C-alpha positions in Angstrom: -34.6 -37.9 -100.6 -38.0 -37.0 -102.2 -37.4 -33.4 -101.5 -33.9 -33.5 -103.0 -35.2 -35.2 -106.0 -38.0 -32.6 -106.4 -35.4 -29.8 -106.1 -33.5 -31.4 -108.9 -36.6 -31.7 -111.1 -37.5 -28.1 -110.4 -34.1 -26.9 -111.4 -34.5 -28.8 -114.7 -37.9 -27.2 -115.2 -36.5 -23.7 -114.6 -33.8 -24.4 -117.2 -36.4 -25.6 -119.7 -38.4 -22.4 -119.1 -35.5 -20.1 -119.4 -34.5 -22.0 -122.7 -37.9 -21.3 -124.1 -37.6 -17.7 -122.9 -34.4 -17.2 -124.8 -35.8 -18.7 -128.0 -38.8 -16.4 -127.6 -36.6 -13.4 -127.3 -34.8 -14.4 -130.5 -38.0 -14.9 -132.3 -39.2 -11.4 -131.5 -35.8 -9.9 -132.5 -35.7 -11.8 -135.8 -39.3 -11.1 -136.6 -38.7 -7.3 -136.5 -35.3 -7.5 -138.1 -36.7 -9.4 -141.0 -39.2 -6.6 -141.5 -36.7 -3.8 -141.3 -34.2 -5.6 -143.5 -36.8 -7.1 -145.9 -35.3 -10.5 -145.1 -37.9 -13.0 -146.2 -35.6 -15.9 -145.5 -35.4 -14.9 -141.9 -39.1 -14.4 -141.7 -39.6 -18.0 -142.9 -37.1 -19.2 -140.4 -39.1 -17.6 -137.6 -42.4 -19.0 -138.9 -40.8 -22.5 -139.1 -39.4 -22.3 -135.6 -42.7 -21.4 -134.1 -43.4 -25.2 -134.1 -40.4 -25.6 -131.8 -41.8 -23.1 -129.3 -45.1 -25.0 -129.4 -43.4 -28.3 -128.8 -41.4 -26.8 -125.9 -44.6 -25.5 -124.3 -46.2 -28.9 -124.5 -43.1 -30.6 -123.1 -43.0 -28.2 -120.2 -46.7 -28.6 -119.6 -46.3 -32.4 -119.4 -43.4 -32.0 -117.1 -45.4 -29.8 -114.7 -48.3 -32.2 -114.7 -46.0 -35.1 -114.0 -44.3 -33.3 -111.1 -47.7 -32.5 -109.6 -49.0 -36.1 -110.0 -45.8 -37.9 -109.0 -44.0 -35.6 -106.5 -47.0 -34.0 -104.9 -45.2 -30.7 -104.3 -46.4 -28.5 -101.5 -46.7 -24.7 -100.8 -44.1 -22.7 -102.7 -43.0 -25.5 -105.1 -46.6 -26.1 -106.0 -47.2 -22.4 -106.7 -44.1 -22.3 -108.8 -45.2 -25.2 -111.0 -48.8 -23.8 -111.2 -47.4 -20.5 -112.3 -45.2 -22.3 -114.9 -48.4 -23.8 -116.4 -49.8 -20.3 -116.9 -46.8 -18.5 -118.2 -46.1 -20.9 -120.9 -49.5 -20.0 -122.4 -48.5 -16.4 -122.6 -45.1 -17.2 -124.0 -46.7 -19.4 -126.7 -49.0 -16.5 -127.6 -46.0 -14.1 -127.8 -44.3 -16.4 -130.2 -47.5 -16.4 -132.3 -47.4 -12.6 -132.5 -43.8 -12.9 -133.7 -45.0 -15.3 -136.4 -47.7 -12.8 -137.5 -45.1 -10.1 -137.9 -43.2 -12.3 -140.3 -46.4 -12.9 -142.3 -46.6 -9.2 -142.7 -42.8 -9.0 -143.7 -43.5 -11.5 -146.5 -46.6 -9.5 -147.6 -44.7 -6.2 -147.8 -41.5 -7.6 -149.2 -41.8 -6.0 -152.7 -43.1 -2.7 -151.4 -41.0 0.4 -150.6 -41.7 1.4 -147.1 -43.7 4.7 -146.8 -41.5 5.8 -143.9 -38.3 4.8 -142.1 -39.0 2.1 -139.5 -37.7 3.7 -136.3 -40.3 3.3 -133.5 -41.3 -0.2 -134.3 -37.7 -1.5 -133.7 -37.7 0.5 -130.5 -40.9 -1.2 -129.5 -39.3 -4.6 -130.3 -36.3 -3.8 -128.1 -38.6 -3.0 -125.2 -40.7 -6.1 -125.7 -37.6 -8.3 -125.8 -36.3 -6.8 -122.6 -39.7 -7.2 -120.9 -39.7 -10.8 -121.7 -36.2 -11.2 -120.3 -37.1 -9.4 -117.1 -40.3 -11.2 -116.6 -38.6 -14.6 -117.0 -35.9 -13.7 -114.6 -38.4 -12.3 -112.1 -40.3 -15.7 -112.3 -37.1 -17.8 -111.9 -35.8 -15.7 -109.0 -39.2 -15.0 -107.5 -38.2 -11.3 -107.6 -41.2 -9.0 -107.1 -39.2 -5.7 -107.4 -37.9 -6.9 -110.8 -41.5 -7.8 -111.9 -42.7 -4.3 -110.8 -40.0 -2.7 -113.1 -42.2 -3.8 -116.0 -44.6 -1.0 -115.1 -42.3 1.7 -116.5 -41.4 -0.4 -119.6 -45.1 -1.0 -120.3 -45.7 2.7 -120.2 -42.8 3.2 -122.6 -44.3 0.5 -124.9 -47.8 2.1 -124.9 -46.3 5.6 -125.6 -44.4 4.3 -128.6 -47.5 2.5 -129.9 -49.5 5.8 -129.7 -46.6 7.6 -131.6 -46.6 4.9 -134.3 -50.4 5.1 -134.5 -50.4 8.9 -134.9 -47.6 8.8 -137.5 -49.2 6.2 -139.6 -52.6 7.8 -139.4 -51.0 11.0 -140.8 -49.6 9.0 -143.7 -53.0 7.5 -144.4 -54.7 10.9 -144.4 -52.0 12.3 -146.7 -52.4 9.7 -149.4 -55.0 6.9 -149.6 -52.5 4.8 -151.5 -50.6 4.6 -148.1 -53.5 2.9 -146.3 -52.8 -0.8 -147.0 -49.2 -0.6 -146.0 -49.8 1.7 -143.1 -52.4 -0.7 -141.8 -50.0 -3.6 -142.0 -47.3 -1.6 -140.1 -49.9 -0.6 -137.5 -50.7 -4.3 -137.1 -47.0 -4.9 -136.4 -46.9 -2.3 -133.8 -50.1 -3.9 -132.4 -48.4 -7.3 -132.2 -45.5 -5.8 -130.3 -47.8 -4.0 -127.9 -49.5 -7.3 -127.3 -46.2 -9.1 -126.6 -45.5 -6.4 -124.0 -48.9 -7.0 -122.5 -48.2 -10.7 -122.2 -44.9 -9.9 -120.6 -46.8 -7.9 -117.9 -49.1 -10.9 -117.4 -45.9 -12.9 -116.5 -44.8 -10.2 -114.0 -48.3 -10.1 -112.5 -48.2 -13.9 -111.9 -44.8 -13.6 -110.2 -46.2 -11.0 -107.8 -49.2 -13.2 -107.0 -47.1 -16.3 -106.7 -44.7 -14.6 -104.2 -46.9 -12.3 -102.3 -50.5 -13.5 -102.9 -51.6 -10.1 -104.1 -53.0 -9.2 -107.5 -51.5 -6.3 -109.4 -52.6 -4.9 -112.8 -49.4 -3.6 -114.3 -51.2 -2.2 -117.3 -53.4 -0.1 -115.0 -50.3 1.1 -113.0 -48.6 2.0 -116.3 -51.6 4.1 -117.4 -51.7 5.8 -114.0 -48.1 7.0 -114.3 -48.6 8.8 -117.7 
C-alpha cells in the first residue's frame, strides 16, 4: 500500500514539474516575442508571472522534501526526487533570464532597432525546444533524448557567435549603436544561458539513469 501511495505521489510530482516546464517555455517565448513586437504589456506580463514560477518551484521543493521524510523512497524513486530538487533550481534561473529579457524590452521600447531581429528569435526557438526535450527526458528517464541536447546546444552556441559578430560590426560602424547593440547582445546571452541550463537538466537525467557524468557543453564544442 505504501509503494502504491508513493507511486501516486510521484505521478503528481511529475505533473507539477511538467506544468512548471510548460509555463517556463511560455515565459521564454513571450519574453522574446515582446522584444520583437515591442510589446511592453507582454513584457510586464512575463515579469509578473515570474513570481508564479518561483512559487511553483518552492511548492515542488516542499513536496520533494515531504516525500523523502514521510515516504522514505528507495533507489530509483529517491534518485528521481533528488534530481527534481536540482532541476527546479535550473528552471527557476531560466525563468529569471526570461524576466531579464523583458527588462531589456522595456528599456528599448522607444528605440528603432538597429537591425532586424532574426537570429535572436531562432535562439529562443532552440532554447524552448531544449527545455521541452530536457523535461520529457527527465520524466521518461530517456538518456537518448537527453543526449539529443548536444546537437541543439551546438546550434545555440553557433547562433550566439553569429549574433555577437553581427552586433560587434554594428558597434564598429557607428558608436551610437553601442548601447542598443550591447542590450541585444545581453538578450542573446540570456538565451544562451537558458540553453546551458537545459543541458544541465539533460546531464542530470543521464546521471540519474546511468550513474555517469556527461558534460553536454563539452560534447557540443567537440562536434564543431
